[in-house]
Legacy VTK file of the C-alpha trace (Angstrom):
# vtk DataFile Version 3.0
C-alpha trace
ASCII
DATASET POLYDATA
POINTS 229 float
-138.006 122.553 -20.680
-138.189 119.081 -19.230
-136.989 116.693 -21.969
-138.923 113.380 -21.937
-136.986 110.210 -20.956
-134.343 108.752 -23.227
-136.503 105.716 -23.923
-137.897 107.574 -26.929
-135.071 107.133 -29.421
-136.886 108.424 -32.482
-134.195 110.954 -33.337
-131.247 108.633 -32.941
-132.926 105.893 -34.978
-133.730 108.079 -37.983
-130.682 110.184 -38.650
-131.327 110.116 -42.402
-134.426 112.245 -41.944
-133.655 114.600 -39.106
-136.381 117.188 -39.779
-139.058 114.464 -39.942
-137.656 112.609 -36.942
-137.435 115.811 -34.900
-140.968 116.745 -35.879
-142.316 113.281 -34.980
-140.557 113.280 -31.613
-141.760 116.753 -30.649
-145.301 116.072 -31.858
-145.581 112.800 -29.949
-144.106 114.417 -26.826
-146.741 117.165 -27.009
-149.623 114.805 -27.731
-148.646 112.386 -24.956
-148.330 115.148 -22.384
-144.595 114.547 -21.903
-144.292 118.191 -22.956
-147.382 119.711 -21.318
-149.094 122.952 -22.401
-146.913 125.965 -21.645
-143.609 124.057 -21.810
-140.806 126.141 -23.278
-139.018 124.549 -26.235
-135.374 125.558 -26.073
-133.734 124.750 -29.385
-130.255 124.676 -27.907
-131.257 122.072 -25.301
-132.875 119.812 -27.859
-129.885 120.168 -30.183
-127.441 119.344 -27.389
-129.470 116.371 -26.142
-129.565 114.660 -29.527
-126.316 115.956 -30.956
-127.886 117.707 -33.936
-127.877 121.194 -35.399
-130.732 123.647 -34.960
-131.747 123.448 -38.635
-133.987 120.349 -38.361
-135.350 121.685 -35.086
-136.382 124.976 -36.703
-138.027 123.086 -39.572
-139.941 120.874 -37.151
-141.086 123.822 -35.073
-142.307 125.672 -38.164
-144.550 122.700 -38.985
-145.822 122.412 -35.419
-146.553 126.144 -35.319
-148.530 125.853 -38.566
-150.546 123.046 -36.984
-151.291 125.204 -33.950
-149.521 122.923 -31.476
-146.817 125.419 -30.491
-146.598 129.193 -30.446
-143.829 131.767 -30.731
-143.694 134.047 -27.717
-142.042 137.462 -28.164
-138.474 137.440 -26.849
-139.055 134.019 -25.231
-138.992 131.557 -28.112
-141.339 128.665 -28.815
-143.601 127.009 -26.270
-146.274 124.318 -26.369
-149.608 125.993 -27.092
-151.626 126.619 -23.959
-155.390 127.008 -24.415
-157.749 128.865 -22.114
-161.229 127.567 -21.297
-162.916 129.657 -24.001
-160.579 128.266 -26.671
-161.187 124.698 -25.519
-164.952 125.250 -25.646
-164.685 126.703 -29.155
-162.701 123.698 -30.381
-165.179 121.248 -28.923
-168.117 123.154 -30.384
-166.533 122.739 -33.798
-165.792 119.084 -33.086
-169.425 118.409 -32.198
-170.617 119.629 -35.580
-167.844 118.152 -37.720
-167.572 114.786 -35.967
-171.333 114.280 -36.108
-171.145 114.759 -39.878
-168.019 112.600 -40.085
-169.646 109.717 -38.214
-172.768 109.853 -40.348
-170.579 109.635 -43.452
-168.335 106.941 -41.949
-171.314 104.792 -41.022
-172.804 105.048 -44.498
-169.475 104.329 -46.212
-168.123 101.662 -43.841
-166.955 98.261 -45.035
-166.745 94.932 -43.196
-163.021 95.559 -42.809
-163.685 98.962 -41.208
-166.066 97.397 -38.687
-163.601 94.609 -37.863
-160.666 96.954 -37.355
-162.610 99.370 -35.151
-163.881 96.438 -33.098
-160.327 95.127 -32.710
-159.257 98.447 -31.163
-162.228 98.365 -28.783
-161.303 94.834 -27.769
-157.736 95.910 -27.051
-159.060 98.687 -24.836
-161.247 96.203 -22.993
-158.323 93.858 -22.428
-156.163 96.478 -20.720
-155.306 95.785 -17.094
-156.964 98.632 -15.213
-154.750 97.992 -12.198
-151.536 98.120 -14.234
-149.071 100.982 -14.014
-149.265 101.648 -17.758
-153.068 101.636 -18.050
-153.494 105.423 -18.039
-150.887 105.838 -20.762
-152.144 102.981 -22.943
-155.827 103.887 -22.757
-155.516 107.420 -24.216
-153.495 106.105 -27.156
-156.089 103.432 -27.955
-158.813 106.040 -27.495
-157.128 108.177 -30.146
-156.773 105.184 -32.467
-160.458 104.304 -32.016
-161.641 107.726 -33.122
-159.131 108.027 -35.961
-160.103 104.610 -37.352
-163.816 105.376 -37.151
-163.439 108.608 -39.119
-161.117 106.935 -41.627
-164.082 104.747 -42.622
-165.641 107.814 -44.263
-162.935 107.788 -46.954
-162.862 111.580 -46.908
-159.279 112.844 -46.745
-160.055 116.518 -46.099
-162.663 115.645 -43.500
-160.239 113.347 -41.687
-157.590 116.083 -41.649
-159.999 118.656 -40.200
-161.123 116.249 -37.483
-157.513 115.345 -36.687
-156.448 118.996 -36.474
-159.193 119.828 -33.979
-158.583 116.678 -31.962
-154.828 117.276 -31.817
-155.386 120.734 -30.350
-157.038 119.331 -27.212
-155.445 115.863 -27.056
-152.782 116.904 -24.504
-155.503 118.190 -22.163
-157.549 115.007 -22.546
-154.527 112.824 -21.805
-153.482 114.870 -18.801
-157.050 114.798 -17.487
-157.294 111.022 -17.829
-153.951 110.614 -16.047
-155.067 112.816 -13.162
-158.601 111.476 -12.683
-158.599 108.003 -14.205
-162.190 108.662 -15.286
-162.710 106.576 -18.418
-165.796 104.470 -17.616
-168.284 106.918 -19.144
-166.170 107.275 -22.267
-165.933 103.488 -22.643
-169.719 103.096 -22.477
-170.108 105.832 -25.078
-167.549 104.120 -27.312
-169.536 100.891 -27.189
-172.761 102.703 -28.106
-171.104 104.559 -30.992
-169.588 101.363 -32.316
-172.865 99.466 -32.122
-174.632 102.145 -34.173
-171.689 102.144 -36.596
-171.777 98.346 -36.909
-175.518 98.273 -37.518
-175.341 101.052 -40.098
-177.511 103.450 -38.079
-175.858 106.605 -39.397
-178.151 109.109 -37.708
-177.682 107.510 -34.294
-173.916 107.141 -34.761
-173.635 110.831 -35.599
-175.778 111.922 -32.665
-173.845 109.714 -30.221
-170.543 111.071 -31.526
-171.751 114.628 -30.973
-172.885 113.754 -27.438
-169.528 112.090 -26.766
-167.690 115.288 -27.740
-169.984 117.327 -25.496
-169.535 115.119 -22.442
-165.763 115.090 -22.923
-165.785 118.887 -23.069
-167.895 119.276 -19.918
-165.764 116.799 -17.988
-162.533 118.437 -19.109
-163.712 121.984 -18.382
-165.058 120.895 -14.997
-161.703 119.452 -13.985
-159.838 122.536 -15.204
-162.088 124.833 -13.188
-161.763 122.638 -10.089
-158.000 123.087 -10.207
-158.198 126.893 -10.494
LINES 1 230
229 0 1 2 3 4 5 6 7 8 9 10 11 12 13 14 15 16 17 18 19 20 21 22 23 24 25 26 27 28 29 30 31 32 33 34 35 36 37 38 39 40 41 42 43 44 45 46 47 48 49 50 51 52 53 54 55 56 57 58 59 60 61 62 63 64 65 66 67 68 69 70 71 72 73 74 75 76 77 78 79 80 81 82 83 84 85 86 87 88 89 90 91 92 93 94 95 96 97 98 99 100 101 102 103 104 105 106 107 108 109 110 111 112 113 114 115 116 117 118 119 120 121 122 123 124 125 126 127 128 129 130 131 132 133 134 135 136 137 138 139 140 141 142 143 144 145 146 147 148 149 150 151 152 153 154 155 156 157 158 159 160 161 162 163 164 165 166 167 168 169 170 171 172 173 174 175 176 177 178 179 180 181 182 183 184 185 186 187 188 189 190 191 192 193 194 195 196 197 198 199 200 201 202 203 204 205 206 207 208 209 210 211 212 213 214 215 216 217 218 219 220 221 222 223 224 225 226 227 228
């Protein structure tokens, strides 16, 4: 397993909560693509790197396995979950239905504060330097924040958790794809359209645009996967 750079000091900085710190570090490493799909997670290497026992590592991996982000391979230990095309399609099909409903609800329930905070994230995305070396790492994170904040406007805890679970399953693939292709222009235009419907309170349009956004992301992602095969 290739351990991400030492710049992420989550474990060292939170020694009073090792299971939580280990979980947060592993989860962020998976979501960011630092630990790409298929990466083997060797407990002994992680323990040695951070000078901790395997107990918090086992606890963290149990949580990640329950979330579907890692899997236990017979006689080989844990590895980051690797999805095939059919699984990715299934997840996006579910996202289309659930996120359409979530956006309809979010648009109906939104407050002025919700609109302002979503707009602030969009503005931050627009201010990114597209020629900068960190652009393709910053953009995916703001993209995630944009969608999370939109859905949070619905004030539906279970709904937000379901959306997050489905999104987390494919987030590593989306981030890797954006790093490899740099194709974000279409997504940015769709974000603006979704936000405008959200701001104006057009719930039906916001839901439909969110569904279309999921579909186009799926087709782009699947197309790039197939091109590499």
